[in-house]
C-alpha positions as CSV (number, residue, x, y, z in Angstrom):
1,M,102.8,164.1,121.4
2,T,99.8,163.9,123.7
3,T,98.6,160.4,124.8
4,S,95.2,159.0,126.0
5,S,94.4,155.6,128.0
6,L,91.6,153.7,127.5
7,S,89.2,152.6,129.2
8,R,88.1,149.0,131.0
9,R,85.2,149.2,128.3
10,D,87.6,150.4,125.4
11,F,89.4,147.4,126.3
12,N,86.6,145.4,126.5
13,V,85.4,147.0,122.8
14,L,88.4,146.1,121.3
15,E,88.9,142.5,122.9
16,K,85.1,142.1,120.8
17,I,86.5,143.1,117.8
18,R,89.6,140.8,117.6
19,D,88.1,137.8,119.2
20,P,84.1,138.2,118.1
21,E,83.2,135.6,120.4
22,S,84.8,136.7,123.4
23,N,82.4,138.2,126.2
24,P,84.2,139.6,129.7
25,T,80.8,138.4,131.7
26,T,80.4,135.0,130.4
27,A,83.5,133.6,131.2
28,V,83.6,129.4,131.7
29,L,83.4,128.3,134.7
30,V,86.0,125.7,135.6
31,D,85.6,123.4,139.0
32,G,88.5,121.3,139.8
33,T,85.4,119.1,142.2
34,L,83.6,117.8,139.4
35,P,83.6,114.5,137.8
36,K,86.4,114.4,135.1
37,D,83.7,113.2,132.8
38,P,80.1,114.3,133.2
39,N,79.0,111.3,131.6
40,I,81.2,108.7,133.7
41,T,81.2,109.3,137.0
42,D,82.0,106.2,139.1
43,T,85.5,107.2,139.2
44,S,86.3,103.2,139.3
45,V,84.8,102.9,136.0
46,Y,86.7,106.4,134.3
47,D,90.0,105.1,135.7
48,R,90.3,101.8,133.9
49,V,88.4,103.6,131.2
50,S,91.3,106.5,131.0
51,R,93.9,103.5,131.2
52,R,93.0,101.9,128.1
53,E,92.8,105.0,126.4
54,R,95.8,106.4,127.8
55,D,97.4,103.1,126.3
56,I,96.5,103.5,123.1
57,V,97.5,107.4,122.7
58,L,100.8,106.1,124.0
59,A,101.5,103.8,121.4
60,M,100.1,106.9,118.5
61,Q,103.0,109.1,119.8
62,Q,105.9,106.0,119.4
63,L,104.5,105.5,116.1
64,E,104.7,109.0,115.5
65,M,108.5,108.8,117.0
66,Q,109.3,106.7,114.9
67,L,107.4,108.0,111.4
68,A,109.5,111.0,112.4
69,G,113.3,109.1,112.6
70,L,113.0,109.8,116.2
71,R,113.3,106.2,117.8
72,S,114.3,102.9,116.3
73,A,111.6,101.3,114.4
74,Q,109.8,99.0,116.5
75,T,107.5,98.1,113.7
76,A,107.9,97.7,109.7
77,E,104.5,98.5,109.3
78,P,103.6,101.5,111.4
79,I,100.4,102.8,109.2
80,Q,99.5,99.1,110.1
81,E,99.3,99.9,113.7
82,Y,98.4,103.0,113.4
83,R,94.7,101.4,111.8
84,Q,94.7,99.0,114.7
85,C,95.1,102.0,117.5
86,L,91.9,103.4,115.1
87,S,90.3,99.5,115.6
88,K,91.2,100.0,119.7
89,L,89.7,103.2,120.1
90,G,86.5,102.1,117.8
91,E,86.3,99.1,120.5
92,L,86.6,101.5,123.5
93,I,83.7,103.7,121.9
94,T,81.3,100.6,121.4
95,E,81.5,99.7,125.1
96,Y,81.3,103.4,126.1
97,P,79.8,105.6,123.6
98,K,79.5,108.9,125.6
99,Y,83.5,109.1,126.7
100,A,84.4,111.8,124.6
101,S,87.7,111.7,124.9
102,A,87.8,108.5,123.2
103,R,86.2,109.8,120.0
104,N,88.5,113.3,119.8
105,N,91.2,111.0,120.1
106,R,89.9,108.4,117.2
107,A,88.9,111.8,115.0
108,Q,92.8,112.5,115.3
109,V,93.5,109.6,113.8
110,F,90.9,109.6,111.0
111,R,92.8,113.4,110.3
112,R,96.5,111.5,110.7
113,L,95.6,109.0,108.5
114,Y,93.5,110.7,105.9
115,G,94.5,114.8,106.4
116,D,92.6,117.5,106.7
117,T,91.4,117.9,103.5
118,L,89.4,114.3,103.8
119,L,86.1,116.3,103.2
120,L,87.1,117.0,100.0
121,S,86.7,114.1,96.9
122,G,89.3,114.0,94.0
123,D,93.2,114.4,94.3
124,Q,93.2,118.2,95.5
125,A,93.0,117.5,99.0
126,L,96.4,117.1,101.4
127,K,97.1,113.7,102.1
128,G,97.5,111.8,105.7
129,L,99.7,108.9,106.3
130,L,97.5,107.1,103.8
131,S,98.5,107.5,99.9
132,D,96.0,105.6,98.0
133,V,92.5,105.8,99.1
134,D,89.0,105.1,97.6
135,E,86.9,107.9,97.5
136,L,84.0,105.4,99.7
137,E,86.7,104.8,102.2
138,K,87.5,109.0,102.6
139,S,84.0,109.7,102.6
140,Q,83.1,106.8,105.6
141,A,86.8,108.2,107.6
142,A,85.3,111.8,107.1
143,D,82.2,111.1,108.3
144,L,83.1,109.1,111.2
145,A,85.5,112.0,112.6
146,L,83.3,115.0,112.1
147,S,80.4,112.3,113.9
148,D,83.3,112.1,116.6
149,L,84.1,115.5,117.3
150,D,80.0,116.2,116.7
151,W,79.2,113.9,119.6
152,A,82.1,114.9,122.2
153,I,81.6,118.9,121.5
154,S,77.5,117.7,122.6
155,L,78.6,115.5,125.6
156,L,80.9,118.1,126.8
157,T,79.2,121.0,126.7
158,P,78.2,122.6,129.4
159,K,74.2,123.0,129.7
160,S,73.9,127.2,130.5
161,I,76.9,129.6,130.1
162,F,76.9,129.5,133.4
163,A,77.4,125.9,134.2
164,A,80.8,124.4,136.2
165,I,83.5,122.3,133.6
166,S,86.0,119.8,135.3
167,P,89.4,120.8,133.8
168,Q,89.7,117.7,132.2
169,A,86.4,117.9,130.5
170,G,87.6,121.2,129.6
171,K,90.1,120.0,127.8
172,T,88.9,117.9,125.6
173,L,85.9,120.4,124.8
174,S,88.8,122.6,123.7
175,L,90.9,120.0,121.5
176,A,87.3,118.6,120.0
177,H,85.9,122.3,118.6
178,T,89.8,122.9,117.5
179,Q,90.4,119.7,115.5
180,R,86.8,120.3,113.9
181,A,87.7,123.7,113.1
182,A,90.7,122.6,111.6
183,I,89.0,120.3,109.3
184,Y,87.0,123.4,107.9
185,H,89.6,125.3,108.2
186,M,91.8,123.5,105.4
187,T,88.6,122.8,103.9
188,S,87.9,126.0,102.7
189,K,91.4,126.7,101.9
190,S,91.8,124.1,99.5
191,F,88.5,124.5,98.4
192,Q,88.3,125.6,94.8
193,A,86.1,125.8,91.6
194,G,83.8,122.5,91.0
195,S,85.1,121.6,94.7
196,K,83.1,118.3,95.6
197,I,81.9,117.6,99.2
198,N,82.9,114.1,100.1
199,I,80.0,113.2,102.5
200,V,76.4,112.5,102.1
201,G,73.9,113.3,104.4
202,R,75.8,115.9,106.5
203,R,75.2,119.9,106.4
204,E,78.6,120.3,105.4
205,E,77.5,118.7,101.9
206,S,76.1,122.0,100.7
207,W,78.8,124.4,102.0
208,T,81.0,126.9,100.2
209,K,84.3,127.7,100.9
210,N,82.6,130.8,103.3
211,D,81.0,129.0,105.1
212,F,83.7,126.4,105.7
213,E,85.5,129.4,106.8
214,E,83.0,131.3,109.1
215,A,82.7,127.6,110.7
216,A,86.2,127.4,111.1
217,S,86.6,131.3,113.0
218,R,83.5,129.4,115.0
219,D,84.6,126.5,116.4
220,F,88.5,128.1,116.9
221,A,86.5,130.5,118.5
222,L,85.1,128.1,120.9
223,G,88.2,126.0,121.4
224,G,90.1,129.6,122.6
225,R,87.0,129.6,125.3
226,Y,87.7,126.5,126.3
227,G,91.3,127.0,126.9
228,N,93.2,126.8,123.7
229,D,95.0,130.0,123.0
230,I,96.1,129.3,119.6
231,A,92.8,128.7,118.4
232,K,91.4,131.9,120.0
233,A,94.3,133.7,117.8
234,L,93.2,131.6,114.7
235,A,89.2,132.3,115.5
236,V,90.3,136.0,114.3
237,S,92.8,134.8,111.4
238,T,89.9,132.9,110.0
239,N,87.2,135.3,110.5
240,P,86.5,137.7,107.4
241,T,84.2,139.9,109.2
242,A,86.8,140.4,112.2
243,K,90.4,140.4,109.6
244,L,88.5,143.8,108.0
245,C,86.7,145.5,111.1
246,G,89.8,144.8,112.9
247,Q,92.0,146.4,110.2
248,M,90.1,149.3,110.1
249,V,89.8,150.0,113.7
250,R,93.6,149.3,114.2
251,E,94.7,151.5,111.3
252,A,91.6,154.5,113.4
253,M,93.6,153.5,116.7
254,K,97.0,154.2,115.4
255,K,95.9,157.4,114.0
256,E,94.0,158.2,116.9
257,Y,96.2,157.3,119.9
258,G,99.9,156.8,117.8
259,P,102.8,155.1,120.3
260,A,99.9,154.7,122.8
261,Y,97.7,152.6,121.1
262,A,100.5,150.8,119.7
263,S,102.5,149.9,122.9
């Protein structure tokens, strides 16, 4: 069987189908000489703030090892310790409201305590570490988690597609998009007929299952754009249009190019 080679343009088209958010002409510009956080440019202040954050994150990691049985129990109340970590992150955010990394980490704690479907009311939601939470508490946690991620993304997103970003800011931005995508994705997967969104006054309050799925795909794509390869792959698997188009194109390409395309 004769084989055909694909041009650079062909590969770009296929990449666009595989990743709808991709654009080979607008790659993220990373500049290691930029401040690690664009909103805390004083190096001594950044070092002090990030050191406090690292201590909190380290405590969270130790709690996770204890919960997984990989470390002897250091506390009889690991969930209470998690709440203390949440409180400490809150204090740090109050002092430095534009420090995006702390907001990203606080959102992670909310996800760990309340689960990735904390936006949904009722017992259909998957549980986090907390098993008995009233709807008001969960609603407040959902609002804070999403607000933190919104803030982190807003604080770190470059002003234009041609503006550079530091490696540290890029990593945090990628994580914030990926975390928000995970919440949207799990909400979409758990969304059933009659499901109610347990937040008030946010855009997500009126979203449908498809709205959550599409928003998850967009955030996964942006998480991938800023460096998270897993998020980039998930952007396609969660995009209904991309999945359909991708399947159609793959079948057509296999018929056209045979083994050459498969390889």
